[in-house]
N, C-alpha and C positions, 0 to 999 in steps of 0.2 A: 364271261364278260371281260372286256379289256381292262387292264389294271390302271393304265395311264394314257392320257392324251397329251401330245405336244403341239402347241399352237405357235407357229411362226407367223406373227402378225406383222407383215412387212409393209414398207412404204409403197412398193410397186405390186408385189404378189404376196399372197398368204397361203400357207399350207398347214394342214392338220395331219399329224401322224398318230397312229394307234400302236401301242406297245403291249405285247402279251408274252410273258415269260422269255424276255430277251430278244424276241423278233419284232420287227416293225413293218408297217405298211402305211402308205399314204391313203388317207380317206378320200374316196371318189365322190365327186359332187355332180349331180345331174340337174342342170338348170335349163331354162328355155333356149340357152345358147349351146346346149350339148353337154358332154361329159368332160370334166377336167379334174386333175389332181391339184393343180395350182390355180388359185383364183386371183384375178386382179383385185387389188384392194380399192374397190370403187363401189359407190352406191348411186342409184338414181331413184327419184321419187316422181311418180306420175299421178296427177290429180284426176280422180274419177268423177263421173257425172254426179254421184251422190256426195261429193266433196271429200271422200276418204282418200288416203294416199296409198298407192301401190308401190312397194319398194322392191327393187331387184339389186343383186350384188354381182360383182365380178364381170365376166364377159356379158352376162345377161343385162347388167346395168348399162354397159356401153351400147348394146343393141337397142334397149329401150330408149336411151337418150337420142341415138341417131334416127330411130324410127319416129320419134315424136319431137322434132325440133321446135323449140319455143314453148312446149307444154310440159317439159320435163326438167327437173332440177337435178344436176349431176354433181357429184362430189368424188374426188379421188385423192389418194395420198393422205387420208384423214389422220394417219399416224403422226404427221408432221405438226399437228395442232395439240397433241397429247400433253406436252410439257409447257405449253404457252399460257401464262397467267392472263394474257391479253385476250385469249380466245375464251369467251364465256358461253357463247351460243351462236348459231346461225339461224336465219329464218328460211323455212321451207314452206312455201305457200302459206305464209302468215302463221306458221306453227314454229315455235321456238324449239330448236334441237341443240342440246348440249353435246359435248364430246361423248359423254357416257351414252346418250341416246343413239348417237351414230354408230359407236362401236357395238352396242347391244344389237342394233338392227342388222349390222353386217354379220355378226356371229350367228344371229338367229336365222338369217337367210342361209348361211352355210349349214346350219342344223337342218333346215327344211330340205335343202338340196341333197344332204347326205342320206335322208330317209332312214331306212332300216340299219344303215351302217353306224348311225349315231347311237352311243350307248344308252340303254333304257334308264340306267341309274347313273347320273353324273359322278364320276370318280375323281381321282386326282388329276388336276390340270396343271401342266407346267408351261408357262408362257415365256417367250423370248422377250428380252428388252435390250436396246442398244447400250453400249458403254456410255455414249454421249447422245442424249436426245437432240433432235434437230431444233434449231432456234437460237437466237442470240441471247435470250434470257431464260433458257430452259430450266424448268423446275422439275427435277426427276421425282421428287416425293409427290408432287401434284399429279404427274403422269401416272404413277403406279396406283395412286388412290382412285384415279379415274378408271384405269384398267379394272381394278378390283370391283368397283361399283358396277360397271357394265357387265362383267362376267358373272358376278354373284346373282344378277337378275336372271341368268339362265340356269340357276340351280347349283352352280359350282360353289362349294364351300372350302375345299382343300386345294387352294391355289398357291402356286410357287412361281417365282420369277428368277430366271437364269439369264446371264449375259449371252447374247446371241453367238458371239465367237466361241464362248466356252462350250455351248451346245454343239456347235460345228466341230470343235476339237474333240469332244467326247465321241461323236459319231465317227470321226476319223480314227481315233485311238483304238477302236475295236479291232483294227487291222494291224496294230503295232505288234511286233514280235519281240521287242526288247524295250526296257525302260527308256524314256526319251523326254527331252525338253522340247516342247512344241510351241511354235508361234503360229497363231491362226490370224489370217487377215480376211475379214468378211466385208465384201463390197456390195452394199445394198443399193436401193434406189436413192435414198436420202442421206445415208451415213456410211462412213468407213470405220470399222471397229477392229481393234487388235486385242488379242489375249495371249499372254505368255504363261504356259502351264507345264508343270512337271508331272508326267504320268509314270506310275510304277505299278507292277503287278506283284501282289503278295498273296500267297496261298490261292492263286487263281482269281483273286479279286482285283479289279482295276481301281486304283486310287489316284487322286489328283491333288496336287498342291498348287493353288494359284500363285503366280509370281507377280503379275502386273497386268494392267489394262490401260488402253488409251483409245481415243476415238475423235472423229471430226465430222461435222455435218456437211461433207462433200462426197458425192458418189455419182452413179450413172446418170441421174436426172440432170446434173450440171453439165455433163459431157454432151447430152442431147441438146441442151439449150445453146451451148457453144456452136454447134453445127447450125442450128436455126439462125443464130445471130450473125454468123459469117456467110452462110450460103443463101438463106431465104430473105432475111430482113433487108439486105442491100437492094434486092430486086423488087421490093414492095415499098421502097421510098426512104428507108433509113439513110440518113446522111444528106438527103436532098433538102431543098429550101422552098420557102414560100414568100410571097410579097406581103409586107405589112407596111402600108403607106409608102414611104420612100426607102424602106430597109428590106434586106434579104435576111430572113431568119431560118434556122434549121428546124425541120419537122421535129417536134419534141420526142426524144428517145423513149420517154415513158410509155408511149403507145406500144412500142415493140417489146417492152418488158412483159406484156400480156402473153407472150409466147413462152414464158417460163414454164407453164404447164398448159397442155392443150385445152383443158376444160375451162381455163380462165377466159378463153375467147368467147364462150357462150355468155359469161357474165359481162364481159366487155361489150357484147352486142347490145345489151339493154342499158348501157351506161350513157351518161351525158358526154363523156369523153368521146365515145364513138360518133355521136351526133356532131361534135366539134370537128372530128377528123373528116367527116363527110363534107363539112363546109370548107375545109382547107383545099379540097380538090379544085375549087374555082380559082384559087390564087396560087396554086402550087406550080413550081417550075417543071415538075415531072408528074403531071396529073395521071398519066396512064399507070404509073407505078402505084400511086395511092389507090386507084380504082381496083388494082389487083388485090391490095390489102383488104379493101372493103368487101370484095367478092369472097375472099377466104372466110371472112367473118360471117357475112350474110348467108353463105351456103354451108356453114358448120363444117368446115374442112379441117378443123384442128386435129381430130383423131387420125384421119388418113395421112395428114402431114407428118405426125409423129411416127406413124408406121413406116413411112418412107425414110425418115431419119434413122430409125432403128435398123432398117435394112442396110443403109449406108454404113452405119457404125459397125455392124456385124461383118460386112464385106471388107472394111478396112482393117479388121483383125487378122485377115489372111492375105489381103492384097495391098500392094504399095499404092495403088490408085483404084478408085471405084467411081461408078456413076451415081449421082443423085438424080432421081427421076420422080417428078411430081406433076402429073398432067394438068391439074387445075391452074398452074402458073403459065401454061402455054409454052412458048419457046423458051421463056426464062426458067422453066421448071426442069431443065436438063443441064447438068454441070458435072464435069469431072473433078473429083476432089482427091488430093494427094494425102496419103497418110502423114507425111511430114507436116503439111499444113494443119491437119487435125491435131497433131501432137503439139504444135505451136499454140493453137487456140486453147488447149486444155492445160498448158504449162502451169498457170497459176494454181489450178486445182491439184495437179500432180505434186506441186511443191508443198501444199498443205497436207496432202496425204502422206508425203514422205516425212514431213515434220512430226506428224502424229506417230509414225514408226520410230523416229529418233527418240521421241518422248518416252515410249514404253521401254526401249533399250537402255536409255540413259538413267531413268528414274529407278530401274531395277539393277543397274550396274551389270548388264548382261552383254558381253561381247558377242559379235555375230558367230564366232567360232564355237561358242558354248551351246548353240541351238542345233538340235539334231534333225528336226523336221520343220519345214515351213509349209503350211496348208493354206492354199488360196481358194476362196469360195465366193460365189456371187457372180452375176453376169459381167461386171466390169473387169473381172480377173482375166478375161480373154483379151483385153486391150493390150497390145504389145508394149506400149509405153508404161503401163502399170506393171507388167511382169518384169520389165527391165529394172525397176526400182529394187526388186528382190534379187534379180540375177547379179546385180552389181555388188551385193552384200553377202550373198550366200552361195555356196557351191550348188551347181545345177542339180545334182542327184538328190539334194535335200528338199527341193521344191516339188510339191505335189498339188493336184487339184482334182475336183470331182464332186458330184452331188450338188451342183450349183444351186438347184432349187429346193432340194429335199434335206440337205445335211442338217440344217438347224432344227427343223421340225422333228426329224427322226432322233437327233441327239437329245432334244428336250423330252421326247417320249421315253427314251431309254433311261434318262436321269430320273424320270418320274417313277420308275420301278425300283429305284434304290431305297434301301432302308434309311440311308443317311442323306436323303434328299436335301435336308436343311443345310448340309455342309456345302451344297452347290448353289444355294440360294443367294442372289445378289440383293442387297438391301439399299434403300435410298440413304 
């Protein structure tokens, strides 16, 4: 029986790793959408004829949502609500669902998809947590109590919480051949986290001394929205005007904020705001653009749009210029985008990411020269402008990356096998 599970409950993707005597493997999940090791952190609820709710998670949740437009409630990035005192519950077909309910349902679906790979007897569970939870008034104690309640319902009683970049560092440190001071930068979907740790080997045992942590609620999801805001929103009416009696007023920018997350468009579709937007077509100075906006919402094009955005962002990681292509926008759906422009759009986000890096170095009084290794993990570590933040400060050979999707979960599982797991535990 596996001794420990590591659960990387991410904003965008989630991974569970199994540790057994120092070796780890990702737990495979077989859902109606196929087999995956990394699951999108998403849920969908479909109301059946007998009024019961059928829940799916990950890619299967996305498929259920797309196949049943209007009849399915979709939720993604649920982690971003964990630390919010303002989030008490959401209504799913007149049923009240707390954060604990949502996290439990997500984890329970993973258990079902894992089948026989899930341990018969729940053992030690080590769960990742960000250094700084997302949200302006984040309450980390509240978040951890919610995590604990949700996971306890699945039978886990030996639960530990470890900073996500610490887990990534532990995974990375397995390959160290000498004692080292390591800076880990973990770029998730919703947060960027840093951990500075001193690793030493004594009598063959790896020990670690935490030096400092910092984090900021900015990461890959913000980069995606910048692309939408600059490439898509202007061709569907942002910045245009409408007639109001004898005045010309700008189309409210709040309509376009619904592109912050693609699933928000399905909520927007049933809102009073959307009905008001439809009325503006009659008095708009660019009605064709607004009709494109309305078509995107009416035809549930949010997910395909963000797939196109992700392809563009990935291409710009290796090319100086790449094509954005999204057929539902017609002729307006093709545009060449320069990396230089993308970097200008995300400059405010990069500044906050760099400020968080300054914070961990300054509060620990650690000069760049005292750091032996820099480990970058997470999807946004591929963005050249992100990498340059570190290349400006640290010698190139010190910077490494790898295991972008698995490093946290596998590090958590390895920590779960330690006798001194409490020493690695992060407390609120």
